[in-house]
DSSP file (Angstrom, degrees, kcal/mol; ACC not computed):
  #  RESIDUE AA STRUCTURE BP1 BP2  ACC     N-H-->O    O-->H-N    N-H-->O    O-->H-N    TCO  KAPPA ALPHA  PHI   PSI    X-CA   Y-CA   Z-CA
    1    1 A M     >        0   0    0      0, 0.0     4,-2.3     0, 0.0     5,-0.2   0.000 360.0 360.0 360.0 -32.9   -7.9   13.4   -2.6
    2    2 A N  H  >  +     0   0    0      1,-0.2     4,-2.5     2,-0.2     5,-0.1   0.868 360.0  52.1 -63.3 -36.5   -4.4   14.1   -4.0
    3    3 A V  H  > S+     0   0    0      2,-0.2     4,-2.5     1,-0.2    -1,-0.2   0.909 110.2  47.7 -65.7 -43.0   -3.4   15.8   -0.8
    4    4 A I  H  > S+     0   0    0      2,-0.2     4,-2.8     1,-0.2     5,-0.3   0.911 112.3  50.1 -62.9 -44.1   -4.5   12.8    1.3
    5    5 A R  H  X S+     0   0    0     -4,-2.3     4,-2.6     1,-0.2    -2,-0.2   0.897 110.8  49.9 -63.3 -41.0   -2.6   10.4   -1.0
    6    6 A L  H  X S+     0   0    0     -4,-2.5     4,-2.5     2,-0.2    -2,-0.2   0.933 113.8  44.9 -62.4 -44.3    0.5   12.6   -0.7
    7    7 A L  H  X S+     0   0    0     -4,-2.5     4,-2.2     2,-0.2    -2,-0.2   0.941 116.7  43.4 -64.0 -48.8    0.3   12.7    3.1
    8    8 A I  H  X S+     0   0    0     -4,-2.8     4,-2.6     1,-0.2     5,-0.2   0.935 115.5  50.0 -62.4 -45.6   -0.4    9.0    3.5
    9    9 A G  H  X S+     0   0    0     -4,-2.6     4,-2.3    -5,-0.3    -1,-0.2   0.903 109.9  50.4 -61.8 -38.9    2.2    8.0    0.9
   10   10 A G  H  X S+     0   0    0     -4,-2.5     4,-1.5    -5,-0.2     5,-0.2   0.889 110.8  49.0 -65.1 -39.9    4.8   10.2    2.6
   11   11 A F  H  X S+     0   0    0     -4,-2.2     4,-3.5     2,-0.2     5,-0.2   0.897 112.1  49.3 -65.6 -41.2    4.1    8.7    6.0
   12   12 A L  H  X S+     0   0    0     -4,-2.6     4,-1.5     1,-0.2     5,-0.2   0.906 107.9  54.3 -61.9 -41.6    4.4    5.2    4.5
   13   13 A L  H  < S+     0   0    0     -4,-2.3   146,-0.4    -5,-0.2    -1,-0.2   0.872 123.9  24.3 -61.4 -36.6    7.6    6.0    2.8
   14   14 A I  H  < S+     0   0    0     -4,-1.5    -2,-0.2    -5,-0.2     4,-0.2   0.863 138.0  20.0 -97.7 -42.1    9.3    7.1    6.0
   15   15 A L  H  X S+     0   0    0     -4,-3.5     4,-2.9    -5,-0.2    -3,-0.2   0.179  79.3 117.2-121.0  18.6    7.4    5.3    8.9
   16   16 A G  T  < S+     0   0    0     -4,-1.5     7,-0.3    -5,-0.2    -1,-0.1   0.857  84.9  41.6 -57.8 -36.3    5.6    2.3    7.3
   17   17 A R  T  4 S+     0   0    0     -5,-0.2     3,-0.5    -3,-0.2    -1,-0.2   0.890 117.0  47.0 -76.5 -40.6    7.6   -0.2    9.3
   18   18 A K  T  4 S+     0   0    0      1,-0.3     2,-0.9    -4,-0.2     3,-0.2   0.909 115.6  44.3 -66.9 -41.1    7.5    1.7   12.6
   19   19 A L    >X  +     0   0    0     -4,-2.9     4,-1.9     1,-0.2     3,-0.7  -0.613  68.3 167.3-106.8  72.7    3.8    2.5   12.5
   20   20 A F  H 3> S+     0   0    0     -2,-0.9     4,-2.7    -3,-0.5     5,-0.2   0.862  75.7  54.8 -55.9 -42.3    2.4   -0.9   11.4
   21   21 A W  H 3> S+     0   0    0      1,-0.2     4,-2.7     2,-0.2    -1,-0.3   0.885 107.8  49.9 -62.4 -37.5   -1.2    0.1   12.2
   22   22 A L  H <> S+     0   0    0     -3,-0.7     4,-3.0     2,-0.2    -1,-0.2   0.901 109.3  51.9 -66.5 -41.7   -0.8    3.1    9.9
   23   23 A F  H  X S+     0   0    0     -4,-1.9     4,-2.7    -7,-0.3     5,-0.3   0.940 112.7  45.0 -61.7 -46.0    0.6    0.9    7.1
   24   24 A V  H  X S+     0   0    0     -4,-2.7     4,-1.9     1,-0.2    -2,-0.2   0.917 115.6  47.2 -65.8 -40.2   -2.4   -1.5    7.5
   25   25 A A  H  X S+     0   0    0     -4,-2.7     4,-2.7    -5,-0.2    -2,-0.2   0.920 114.0  47.2 -64.7 -42.1   -4.9    1.3    7.6
   26   26 A A  H  X S+     0   0    0     -4,-3.0     4,-3.0     2,-0.2    -2,-0.2   0.931 115.7  43.1 -68.4 -46.1   -3.3    3.1    4.6
   27   27 A V  H  X S+     0   0    0     -4,-2.7     4,-2.6    -5,-0.2     5,-0.2   0.823 112.8  54.1 -71.4 -28.6   -3.1    0.0    2.4
   28   28 A G  H  X S+     0   0    0     -4,-1.9     4,-2.7    -5,-0.3    28,-0.3   0.935 112.1  44.5 -66.6 -44.5   -6.6   -0.9    3.5
   29   29 A F  H  X S+     0   0    0     -4,-2.7     4,-2.7    26,-0.2    -2,-0.2   0.948 115.9  47.2 -61.3 -48.7   -7.9    2.5    2.4
   30   30 A A  H  X S+     0   0    0     -4,-3.0     4,-2.7     1,-0.2    -2,-0.2   0.917 115.2  44.8 -60.7 -44.5   -5.9    2.4   -0.8
   31   31 A A  H  X S+     0   0    0     -4,-2.6     4,-3.0     2,-0.2     5,-0.3   0.911 113.4  50.6 -67.6 -41.7   -7.1   -1.1   -1.7
   32   32 A G  H  X S+     0   0    0     -4,-2.7     4,-2.4    -5,-0.2    -2,-0.2   0.910 113.2  46.4 -60.8 -40.9  -10.7   -0.3   -0.7
   33   33 A W  H  X S+     0   0    0     -4,-2.7     4,-2.5     2,-0.2     5,-0.4   0.928 113.3  48.9 -65.5 -46.8  -10.6    2.8   -2.9
   34   34 A A  H  X>S+     0   0    0     -4,-2.7     4,-2.9    -5,-0.2     5,-0.7   0.940 115.5  43.5 -60.6 -49.4   -9.0    0.9   -5.8
   35   35 A V  I  X>S+     0   0    0     -4,-3.0     5,-2.8     1,-0.2     4,-1.3   0.936 114.8  48.8 -62.7 -46.8  -11.5   -1.9   -5.6
   36   36 A A  I  <5S+     0   0    0     -4,-2.4     6,-3.2    -5,-0.3    -2,-0.2   0.882 124.1  30.0 -65.0 -37.9  -14.6    0.4   -5.1
   37   37 A T  I  <5S+     0   0    0     -4,-2.5    -2,-0.2     4,-0.2    -3,-0.2   0.873 129.5  32.6 -91.7 -37.7  -13.6    2.7   -8.1
   38   38 A N  I  <5S+     0   0    0     -4,-2.9    -3,-0.2    -5,-0.4    -2,-0.1   0.802 132.0  22.5 -91.0 -33.2  -11.8    0.4  -10.5
   39   39 A L  I  <<S+     0   0    0     -4,-1.3    -3,-0.2    -5,-0.7    -4,-0.1   0.832 134.0  29.5-105.4 -44.4  -13.5   -3.0  -10.0
   40   40 A L  S   <S-     0   0    0     -5,-2.8    -4,-0.2    -6,-0.2    -3,-0.2   0.614  87.3-142.7 -92.0 -13.7  -16.9   -2.3   -8.6
   41   41 A H        -     0   0    0     -6,-0.4     2,-0.3     1,-0.2    -4,-0.2   0.921  26.3-165.5  48.4  54.3  -17.4    1.2  -10.2
   42   42 A V        -     0   0    0     -6,-3.2     6,-0.2    -7,-0.1    -1,-0.2  -0.521  10.1-129.7 -72.1 131.4  -19.1    2.5   -7.1
   43   43 A Q  S    S+     0   0    0     -2,-0.3     2,-0.1     4,-0.1    -6,-0.0  -0.966  76.4  38.4-129.2 144.8  -21.0    5.8   -7.7
   44   44 A P  S >> S-     0   0    0      0, 0.0     3,-1.3     0, 0.0     4,-1.1   0.658  80.5-127.7 -74.0 173.7  -21.1    8.4   -6.3
   45   45 A E  H 3> S+     0   0    0      1,-0.3     4,-2.0     2,-0.2     5,-0.2   0.806 105.3  63.3 -61.3 -32.0  -17.5    9.0   -5.3
   46   46 A W  H 3> S+     0   0    0      1,-0.2     4,-2.3     2,-0.2    -1,-0.3   0.819  99.3  54.6 -64.1 -29.9  -18.4    9.7   -1.7
   47   47 A V  H <> S+     0   0    0     -3,-1.3     4,-2.6     2,-0.2    -1,-0.2   0.909 108.1  48.6 -66.2 -44.0  -19.7    6.1   -1.3
   48   48 A A  H  X S+     0   0    0     -4,-1.1     4,-2.4     2,-0.2    -2,-0.2   0.871 110.5  52.3 -62.2 -37.7  -16.4    4.8   -2.6
   49   49 A L  H  X S+     0   0    0     -4,-2.0     4,-2.6     2,-0.2    -2,-0.2   0.914 109.2  48.7 -62.6 -44.8  -14.6    7.1    0.0
   50   50 A V  H  X S+     0   0    0     -4,-2.3     4,-2.6     2,-0.2    -2,-0.2   0.922 111.3  49.6 -64.0 -42.9  -16.8    5.8    2.8
   51   51 A L  H  X S+     0   0    0     -4,-2.6     4,-2.3     1,-0.2    -1,-0.2   0.931 111.7  49.1 -62.7 -41.6  -16.1    2.1    1.8
   52   52 A A  H  X S+     0   0    0     -4,-2.4     4,-2.5     1,-0.2   -20,-0.2   0.908 110.9  50.4 -61.9 -40.5  -12.3    2.9    1.6
   53   53 A L  H  X S+     0   0    0     -4,-2.6     4,-3.0     2,-0.2     5,-0.3   0.910 108.9  51.7 -60.2 -43.5  -12.5    4.5    5.1
   54   54 A I  H  X S+     0   0    0     -4,-2.6     4,-2.7     2,-0.2     5,-0.2   0.934 111.2  46.3 -60.4 -47.2  -14.3    1.5    6.5
   55   55 A V  H  X S+     0   0    0     -4,-2.3     4,-2.2     2,-0.2   -26,-0.2   0.920 114.5  49.1 -61.7 -43.0  -11.6   -0.9    5.1
   56   56 A G  H  X S+     0   0    0     -4,-2.5     4,-2.4   -28,-0.3    -2,-0.2   0.936 112.8  45.3 -64.1 -47.5   -8.8    1.3    6.4
   57   57 A V  H  X S+     0   0    0     -4,-3.0     4,-2.4     2,-0.2    -1,-0.2   0.906 112.9  50.9 -64.0 -42.1  -10.3    1.7    9.9
   58   58 A A  H  X S+     0   0    0     -4,-2.7     4,-2.6    -5,-0.3    -1,-0.2   0.895 110.1  50.9 -59.9 -40.0  -11.0   -2.0   10.1
   59   59 A G  H  X S+     0   0    0     -4,-2.2     4,-2.7    -5,-0.2   -34,-0.2   0.934 110.4  48.7 -63.9 -46.1   -7.4   -2.7    9.1
   60   60 A A  H  X S+     0   0    0     -4,-2.4     4,-1.8     2,-0.2    -2,-0.2   0.910 112.2  48.1 -60.3 -43.9   -6.1   -0.4   11.7
   61   61 A L  H  X S+     0   0    0     -4,-2.4     4,-2.6     2,-0.2     5,-0.4   0.928 112.9  48.3 -66.0 -43.8   -8.2   -2.0   14.4
   62   62 A L  H  X S+     0   0    0     -4,-2.6     4,-2.9     1,-0.2     8,-0.4   0.925 109.7  53.1 -60.9 -42.4   -7.2   -5.5   13.3
   63   63 A A  H  < S+     0   0    0     -4,-2.7    -1,-0.2     1,-0.2    -2,-0.2   0.855 113.3  44.2 -58.5 -36.5   -3.5   -4.4   13.3
   64   64 A H  H  < S+     0   0    0     -4,-1.8     3,-0.2    -5,-0.2    -2,-0.2   0.895 128.1  24.0 -78.3 -42.1   -4.0   -3.1   16.9
   65   65 A F  H  < S+     0   0    0     -4,-2.6     2,-0.2     1,-0.2    -2,-0.2   0.772 132.4  28.2 -99.7 -27.2   -5.9   -6.1   18.4
   66   66 A V     X  +     0   0    0     -4,-2.9     4,-2.6    -5,-0.4     3,-0.3  -0.626  65.2 171.1-136.1  71.0   -5.1   -9.1   16.2
   67   67 A S  H  > S+     0   0    0     -3,-0.2     4,-2.1     1,-0.2     5,-0.2   0.817  73.6  55.2 -63.4 -34.4   -1.7   -8.5   14.8
   68   68 A R  H  > S+     0   0    0      2,-0.2     4,-1.4     1,-0.2    -1,-0.2   0.926 113.9  41.4 -66.7 -42.8   -1.1  -12.0   13.2
   69   69 A V  H  > S+     0   0    0     -3,-0.3     4,-2.9     1,-0.2    -2,-0.2   0.905 113.7  54.6 -67.1 -39.7   -4.3  -11.7   11.2
   70   70 A A  H  X S+     0   0    0     -4,-2.6     4,-3.2    -8,-0.4     5,-0.2   0.843 102.7  56.2 -62.5 -32.8   -3.5   -8.1   10.4
   71   71 A I  H  X S+     0   0    0     -4,-2.1     4,-2.2     2,-0.2    -1,-0.2   0.922 111.4  43.0 -64.8 -45.2   -0.1   -9.1    9.1
   72   72 A G  H  X S+     0   0    0     -4,-1.4     4,-2.4     2,-0.2    -2,-0.2   0.934 117.5  47.1 -65.0 -46.4   -1.8  -11.5    6.5
   73   73 A L  H  X S+     0   0    0     -4,-2.9     4,-3.3     2,-0.2     5,-0.3   0.902 111.5  50.3 -63.2 -41.4   -4.5   -8.9    5.7
   74   74 A A  H  X S+     0   0    0     -4,-3.2     4,-3.0    -5,-0.2     5,-0.3   0.938 112.4  47.4 -60.9 -47.8   -1.9   -6.1    5.3
   75   75 A G  H  X S+     0   0    0     -4,-2.2     4,-2.4    -5,-0.2    35,-0.3   0.901 113.9  47.2 -60.9 -42.2    0.1   -8.3    3.0
   76   76 A F  H  X S+     0   0    0     -4,-2.4     4,-2.8    33,-0.3     5,-0.2   0.949 115.2  44.3 -66.8 -48.9   -2.9   -9.3    1.0
   77   77 A L  H  X S+     0   0    0     -4,-3.3     4,-2.7     2,-0.2    -2,-0.2   0.915 115.8  47.2 -65.4 -40.3   -4.2   -5.8    0.7
   78   78 A A  H  X S+     0   0    0     -4,-3.0     4,-2.7    -5,-0.3     5,-0.2   0.951 115.5  45.4 -63.1 -47.9   -0.8   -4.2   -0.1
   79   79 A G  H  X S+     0   0    0     -4,-2.4     4,-2.3    -5,-0.3    27,-0.4   0.889 115.1  47.7 -64.0 -39.6   -0.1   -6.9   -2.7
   80   80 A G  H  X S+     0   0    0     -4,-2.8     4,-2.3    25,-0.3    -1,-0.2   0.928 113.0  48.2 -67.3 -45.2   -3.6   -6.6   -4.2
   81   81 A F  H  X S+     0   0    0     -4,-2.7     4,-1.9    -5,-0.2    -2,-0.2   0.914 113.3  47.0 -60.5 -46.9   -3.4   -2.8   -4.3
   82   82 A L  H  X S+     0   0    0     -4,-2.7     4,-1.9     2,-0.2    -1,-0.2   0.900 113.1  48.6 -62.9 -43.5    0.1   -2.9   -5.9
   83   83 A A  H  X S+     0   0    0     -4,-2.3     4,-1.9    -5,-0.2    -2,-0.2   0.880 111.9  48.8 -63.9 -38.7   -1.0   -5.5   -8.5
   84   84 A L  H  X S+     0   0    0     -4,-2.3     4,-1.5     1,-0.2    -1,-0.2   0.848 109.0  53.6 -72.2 -31.3   -4.1   -3.6   -9.4
   85   85 A S  H  X S+     0   0    0     -4,-1.9     4,-2.1     2,-0.2    -2,-0.2   0.876 107.1  52.2 -64.6 -38.1   -2.0   -0.4   -9.7
   86   86 A L  H  X S+     0   0    0     -4,-1.9     4,-2.0     1,-0.2    -2,-0.2   0.889 104.4  55.7 -67.4 -39.1    0.3   -2.3  -12.2
   87   87 A V  H  <>S+     0   0    0     -4,-1.9     5,-2.3     1,-0.2     4,-0.2   0.904 110.4  45.7 -59.7 -39.5   -2.8   -3.3  -14.2
   88   88 A G  H ><5S+     0   0    0     -4,-1.5     3,-0.8     1,-0.2    -2,-0.2   0.878 111.1  52.4 -69.1 -37.3   -3.7    0.4  -14.5
   89   89 A L  H 3<5S+     0   0    0     -4,-2.1    -2,-0.2     1,-0.2    -1,-0.2   0.814 111.2  46.6 -67.5 -30.7   -0.1    1.3  -15.4
   90   90 A L  T 3<5S-     0   0    0     -4,-2.0    -1,-0.2    -5,-0.1    -2,-0.2   0.405 109.7-124.8 -90.3   0.3    0.0   -1.3  -18.1
   91   91 A D  T < 5 +     0   0    0     -3,-0.8    -3,-0.2    -4,-0.2    -4,-0.1   0.822  54.0 157.8  57.8  33.6   -3.4   -0.1  -19.5
   92   92 A L      < -     0   0    0     -5,-2.3     2,-0.3    -6,-0.2    -1,-0.2  -0.555  56.8 -87.0 -82.0 154.0   -4.9   -3.6  -19.2
   93   93 A P     >> -     0   0    0      0, 0.0     4,-1.3     0, 0.0     5,-0.5  -0.487  38.7-152.0 -64.7 122.6   -8.7   -4.0  -19.0
   94   94 A A  H  >5S+     0   0    0     -2,-0.3     4,-1.1     3,-0.2     5,-0.5   0.766  79.5  72.4 -73.1 -28.9   -9.4   -3.7  -15.3
   95   95 A D  H  >5S+     0   0    0      3,-0.2     4,-0.8     2,-0.2    -1,-0.2   0.956 117.8  10.2 -54.7 -61.0  -12.6   -5.7  -15.2
   96   96 A W  H  >5S+     0   0    0      2,-0.2     4,-2.0    -3,-0.2     5,-0.2   0.934 135.0  45.0 -85.8 -49.9  -11.0   -9.2  -15.6
   97   97 A W  H  X5S+     0   0    0     -4,-1.3     4,-3.2     1,-0.2     5,-0.3   0.853 108.6  60.6 -63.0 -34.7   -7.3   -8.5  -15.2
   98   98 A G  H  X<S+     0   0    0     -4,-1.1     4,-2.7    -5,-0.5    -1,-0.2   0.931 107.8  42.2 -63.0 -46.1   -8.0   -6.3  -12.2
   99   99 A W  H  X S+     0   0    0     -4,-0.8     4,-2.4    -5,-0.5     5,-0.2   0.935 116.5  47.5 -67.8 -44.2   -9.6   -9.1  -10.1
  100  100 A V  H  X S+     0   0    0     -4,-2.0     4,-2.8     2,-0.2     5,-0.3   0.948 115.6  46.2 -58.8 -49.4   -7.0  -11.7  -11.2
  101  101 A A  H  X S+     0   0    0     -4,-3.2     4,-3.4     1,-0.2     5,-0.4   0.934 112.2  51.2 -56.6 -50.4   -4.2   -9.2  -10.4
  102  102 A F  H  X S+     0   0    0     -4,-2.7     4,-2.1    -5,-0.3    -1,-0.2   0.910 114.6  41.2 -57.0 -49.2   -5.7   -8.2   -7.1
  103  103 A V  H  X S+     0   0    0     -4,-2.4     4,-2.4     2,-0.2    -2,-0.2   0.938 118.9  44.2 -68.8 -47.4   -6.1  -11.8   -5.8
  104  104 A V  H  X S+     0   0    0     -4,-2.8     4,-2.5    -5,-0.2     5,-0.2   0.934 117.1  46.2 -66.1 -47.1   -2.7  -13.1   -7.1
  105  105 A G  H  X S+     0   0    0     -4,-3.4     4,-2.6    -5,-0.3   -25,-0.3   0.877 111.9  52.4 -63.2 -36.4   -1.0  -10.0   -5.8
  106  106 A G  H  X S+     0   0    0     -4,-2.1     4,-2.4   -27,-0.4   -27,-0.2   0.916 110.1  46.9 -64.4 -42.8   -2.8  -10.2   -2.5
  107  107 A I  H  X S+     0   0    0     -4,-2.4     4,-2.6     2,-0.2     5,-0.2   0.947 115.0  46.6 -64.0 -46.9   -1.8  -13.9   -2.0
  108  108 A L  H  X S+     0   0    0     -4,-2.5     4,-2.5     1,-0.2    -2,-0.2   0.894 112.2  50.7 -64.3 -39.0    1.9  -13.1   -2.9
  109  109 A G  H  X S+     0   0    0     -4,-2.6     4,-2.6    -5,-0.2   -33,-0.3   0.908 111.0  48.6 -62.5 -42.8    1.9  -10.0   -0.6
  110  110 A A  H  X S+     0   0    0     -4,-2.4     4,-2.3   -35,-0.3    -2,-0.2   0.923 113.9  46.4 -64.0 -44.4    0.5  -12.1    2.3
  111  111 A L  H  X S+     0   0    0     -4,-2.6     4,-1.9     1,-0.2    -2,-0.2   0.901 114.1  47.7 -63.2 -40.6    3.1  -14.8    1.8
  112  112 A L  H  X S+     0   0    0     -4,-2.5     4,-2.0    -5,-0.2     8,-0.2   0.913 113.0  46.7 -66.1 -45.5    5.9  -12.4    1.5
  113  113 A L  H  < S+     0   0    0     -4,-2.6    -1,-0.2     1,-0.2    -2,-0.2   0.882 113.8  49.5 -63.5 -40.8    4.9  -10.4    4.6
  114  114 A G  H  < S+     0   0    0     -4,-2.3     3,-0.4    -5,-0.2    -1,-0.2   0.868 113.1  45.8 -69.1 -34.9    4.5  -13.5    6.6
  115  115 A A  H  < S+     0   0    0     -4,-1.9    -2,-0.2     1,-0.2    -1,-0.2   0.866 131.8  15.1 -78.0 -39.5    7.9  -15.0    5.5
  116  116 A A  S  X S+     0   0    0     -4,-2.0     4,-3.3    -5,-0.2     5,-0.4  -0.529  74.8 173.5-138.0  67.2   10.1  -12.0    6.0
  117  117 A L  H  > S+     0   0    0     -3,-0.4     4,-3.0     1,-0.2     5,-0.2   0.857  72.6  44.5 -51.1 -52.9    8.0   -9.5    8.1
  118  118 A D  H  > S+     0   0    0      2,-0.2     4,-1.9     1,-0.2    -1,-0.2   0.964 122.3  34.5 -64.3 -54.8   10.5   -6.8    8.8
  119  119 A W  H  > S+     0   0    0      2,-0.2     4,-2.9     1,-0.2    -1,-0.2   0.879 118.7  53.0 -69.9 -35.4   12.1   -6.4    5.3
  120  120 A A  H  X S+     0   0    0     -4,-3.3     4,-3.5     2,-0.2     5,-0.3   0.923 109.1  50.0 -63.7 -41.7    8.7   -7.2    3.6
  121  121 A L  H  X S+     0   0    0     -4,-3.0     4,-2.2    -5,-0.4     5,-0.3   0.892 111.4  48.1 -61.2 -39.5    7.1   -4.5    5.6
  122  122 A I  H  X S+     0   0    0     -4,-1.9     4,-2.0    -5,-0.2    -2,-0.2   0.943 117.2  42.9 -63.1 -48.7    9.8   -2.0    4.7
  123  123 A G  H  X S+     0   0    0     -4,-2.9     4,-2.6     2,-0.2    -2,-0.2   0.926 117.6  43.5 -63.9 -46.5    9.5   -3.0    1.0
  124  124 A L  H  X S+     0   0    0     -4,-3.5     4,-3.0     2,-0.2     5,-0.2   0.919 115.6  47.3 -67.9 -42.2    5.7   -3.1    0.8
  125  125 A S  H  X S+     0   0    0     -4,-2.2     4,-2.5    -5,-0.3    -1,-0.2   0.879 114.5  48.2 -70.1 -38.2    5.2    0.1    2.8
  126  126 A S  H  X S+     0   0    0     -4,-2.0     4,-2.5    -5,-0.3    -1,-0.2   0.918 114.4  45.9 -65.3 -44.1    7.9    1.9    0.7
  127  127 A L  H  X S+     0   0    0     -4,-2.6     4,-2.6     2,-0.2    -2,-0.2   0.924 113.9  47.3 -66.4 -44.1    6.3    0.7   -2.5
  128  128 A A  H  X S+     0   0    0     -4,-3.0     4,-2.2     1,-0.2    -2,-0.2   0.906 113.5  49.1 -66.7 -38.6    2.8    1.6   -1.4
  129  129 A G  H  X S+     0   0    0     -4,-2.5     4,-2.7    -5,-0.2     5,-0.2   0.904 111.9  48.9 -63.5 -40.7    3.9    5.0   -0.3
  130  130 A A  H  X S+     0   0    0     -4,-2.5     4,-3.0     2,-0.2     5,-0.3   0.907 111.0  49.8 -65.3 -40.7    5.7    5.6   -3.6
  131  131 A V  H  X S+     0   0    0     -4,-2.6     4,-2.3     2,-0.2    -2,-0.2   0.931 113.4  46.9 -60.6 -46.6    2.6    4.5   -5.6
  132  132 A L  H  X S+     0   0    0     -4,-2.2     4,-1.1     2,-0.2    -2,-0.2   0.932 117.0  41.8 -61.8 -49.7    0.4    6.8   -3.6
  133  133 A V  H >< S+     0   0    0     -4,-2.7     3,-0.7     1,-0.2     4,-0.5   0.964 118.7  44.1 -65.6 -50.6    2.8    9.8   -3.9
  134  134 A A  H >< S+     0   0    0     -4,-3.0     3,-0.9     1,-0.2     5,-0.2   0.850 111.3  54.8 -65.5 -32.3    3.6    9.3   -7.6
  135  135 A G  H 3< S+     0   0    0     -4,-2.3    -1,-0.2    -5,-0.3    -2,-0.2   0.730 102.6  57.2 -71.7 -22.4    0.0    8.6   -8.4
  136  136 A S  T << S+     0   0    0     -4,-1.1     2,-0.3    -3,-0.7    -1,-0.2   0.540  95.2  81.8 -84.9  -6.2   -1.1   11.9   -6.9
  137  137 A L  S <  S-     0   0    0     -3,-0.9     2,-1.3    -4,-0.5     7,-0.0  -0.760  84.5-122.2-100.2 146.9    1.2   13.9   -9.2
  138  138 A D        +     0   0    0     -2,-0.3     2,-0.3     6,-0.0    -3,-0.1  -0.690  56.2 146.9 -87.4  88.1    0.4   14.8  -12.8
  139  139 A L        -     0   0    0     -2,-1.3     2,-0.1    -5,-0.2    -2,-0.0  -0.856  52.1-105.4-126.5 156.2    3.3   13.2  -14.6
  140  140 A S     >  -     0   0    0     -2,-0.3     4,-3.2     1,-0.1     5,-0.2  -0.367  46.0-102.2 -70.9 164.2    3.9   11.5  -17.9
  141  141 A S  H  > S+     0   0    0      1,-0.2     4,-2.1     2,-0.2     5,-0.1   0.851 120.2  47.9 -57.7 -40.6    4.2    7.7  -17.8
  142  142 A T  H  > S+     0   0    0      2,-0.2     4,-2.0     1,-0.2    -1,-0.2   0.936 115.9  42.8 -68.6 -47.3    8.0    7.6  -18.1
  143  143 A V  H  > S+     0   0    0      2,-0.2     4,-2.9     1,-0.2     5,-0.3   0.900 111.1  57.2 -64.2 -41.5    8.5   10.3  -15.4
  144  144 A H  H  X S+     0   0    0     -4,-3.2     4,-2.5     1,-0.2    -2,-0.2   0.933 108.8  46.0 -55.8 -47.3    5.8    8.7  -13.2
  145  145 A L  H  X S+     0   0    0     -4,-2.1     4,-2.5     2,-0.2    -1,-0.2   0.905 112.8  49.8 -65.1 -39.8    7.8    5.3  -13.3
  146  146 A L  H  X S+     0   0    0     -4,-2.0     4,-2.7     2,-0.2    -2,-0.2   0.900 113.0  46.1 -65.6 -42.2   11.1    7.1  -12.6
  147  147 A V  H  X S+     0   0    0     -4,-2.9     4,-2.9     2,-0.2     5,-0.2   0.902 112.1  52.1 -66.5 -40.8    9.6    9.0   -9.6
  148  148 A L  H  X S+     0   0    0     -4,-2.5     4,-2.5    -5,-0.3    -2,-0.2   0.953 112.7  44.1 -59.8 -51.4    7.9    5.8   -8.3
  149  149 A V  H  X S+     0   0    0     -4,-2.5     4,-2.4     1,-0.2    -2,-0.2   0.929 114.1  50.4 -62.1 -46.4   11.2    3.9   -8.5
  150  150 A G  H  X S+     0   0    0     -4,-2.7     4,-2.2     1,-0.2    -2,-0.2   0.903 112.3  46.3 -58.8 -44.8   13.1    6.8   -6.9
  151  151 A L  H  X S+     0   0    0     -4,-2.9     4,-3.0     2,-0.2    -1,-0.2   0.906 109.7  54.6 -65.4 -39.9   10.7    7.2   -4.0
  152  152 A F  H  X S+     0   0    0     -4,-2.5     4,-2.3    -5,-0.2    -2,-0.2   0.934 110.3  46.3 -55.9 -47.7   10.7    3.4   -3.5
  153  153 A V  H  X S+     0   0    0     -4,-2.4     4,-2.5     2,-0.2    -1,-0.2   0.911 112.9  49.3 -62.6 -44.2   14.5    3.4   -3.1
  154  154 A V  H  X S+     0   0    0     -4,-2.2     4,-2.8     1,-0.2     5,-0.2   0.936 110.8  50.4 -60.3 -47.1   14.4    6.4   -0.8
  155  155 A G  H  X S+     0   0    0     -4,-3.0     4,-2.6     1,-0.2     5,-0.2   0.900 111.2  48.0 -60.7 -42.3   11.8    4.9    1.4
  156  156 A V  H  X S+     0   0    0     -4,-2.3     4,-2.9    -5,-0.2     5,-0.2   0.937 113.1  48.2 -61.5 -47.2   13.7    1.6    1.7
  157  157 A I  H  X S+     0   0    0     -4,-2.5     4,-1.9     2,-0.2    -2,-0.2   0.911 113.7  46.5 -59.5 -44.1   16.9    3.4    2.5
  158  158 A I  H  X S+     0   0    0     -4,-2.8     4,-2.3     2,-0.2     5,-0.2   0.962 117.0  42.7 -63.2 -52.0   15.2    5.6    5.2
  159  159 A Q  H  X S+     0   0    0     -4,-2.6     4,-2.1  -146,-0.4    -2,-0.2   0.874 113.1  52.7 -67.5 -34.9   13.4    2.8    6.8
  160  160 A A  H  X S+     0   0    0     -4,-2.9     4,-2.0    -5,-0.2    -1,-0.2   0.865 110.0  48.7 -66.4 -35.2   16.4    0.4    6.7
  161  161 A A  H  X S+     0   0    0     -4,-1.9     4,-1.6    -5,-0.2    -2,-0.2   0.888 111.6  49.2 -71.3 -37.8   18.5    3.1    8.4
  162  162 A M  H  X S+     0   0    0     -4,-2.3     4,-1.9     2,-0.2    -2,-0.2   0.845 109.5  53.0 -68.9 -32.7   15.8    3.6   11.1
  163  163 A R  H  X S+     0   0    0     -4,-2.1     4,-2.3     2,-0.2    -2,-0.2   0.920 106.7  52.4 -65.6 -42.6   15.7   -0.3   11.5
  164  164 A G  H  X S+     0   0    0     -4,-2.0     4,-1.6     1,-0.2    -2,-0.2   0.880 109.7  48.6 -62.8 -39.3   19.5   -0.4   12.1
  165  165 A K  H  X S+     0   0    0     -4,-1.6     4,-1.4     1,-0.2    -1,-0.2   0.886 111.3  50.3 -66.9 -39.2   19.3    2.3   14.8
  166  166 A G  H  X S+     0   0    0     -4,-1.9     4,-1.2     1,-0.2    -2,-0.2   0.874 109.9  49.1 -67.0 -38.3   16.5    0.4   16.5
  167  167 A H  H  X S+     0   0    0     -4,-2.3     4,-1.2     1,-0.2    -1,-0.2   0.842 108.0  54.3 -71.9 -32.9   18.3   -2.9   16.5
  168  168 A K  H  < S+     0   0    0     -4,-1.6    -1,-0.2     1,-0.2    -2,-0.2   0.849 107.0  51.0 -68.2 -33.8   21.5   -1.3   17.9
  169  169 A K  H  < S+     0   0    0     -4,-1.4    -1,-0.2     1,-0.2    -2,-0.2   0.837 107.4  54.5 -71.0 -33.1   19.5    0.2   20.9
  170  170 A E  H  <        0   0    0     -4,-1.2    -1,-0.2     1,-0.2    -2,-0.2   0.798 360.0 360.0 -72.6 -27.9   18.0   -3.2   21.6
  171  171 A S     <        0   0    0     -4,-1.2    -1,-0.2    -3,-0.1    -2,-0.1   0.480 360.0 360.0 -67.6 360.0   21.3   -5.0   21.9
């Protein structure tokens, strides 16, 4: 599972804005996994994996065929996943706080992505990629936070630079 998280996280860090369908699929998978394992406590693990894959594939299909709905869904799933990850990072009880964080983070993510799509997509995909990569490494909490912030900054810089090149070509 760590190799998959590293690969998906790396793609999101670099290409999250360019490959919107991958972003939606990845955050759908990550959110599905987080909800299945942390909130629903699904057992065995392969069932949680299947549920996460279903959410990820559904997100990718939505992104391809119904982009407006997918933008809201992607923002909700990314915001919910990131808020749920924060609950784990802060060692809060996941049962109650997890659901509250997932819903509030999801609503904020959907609003943010809808309001400023391009920059929000860069920020959310960089943050989701950083969370996936840093979470797959065996690090102390302080180093984990430093790696997460560093990866986030690198992802934003790379995607912003790619955005600038894309806009110059269109002019």
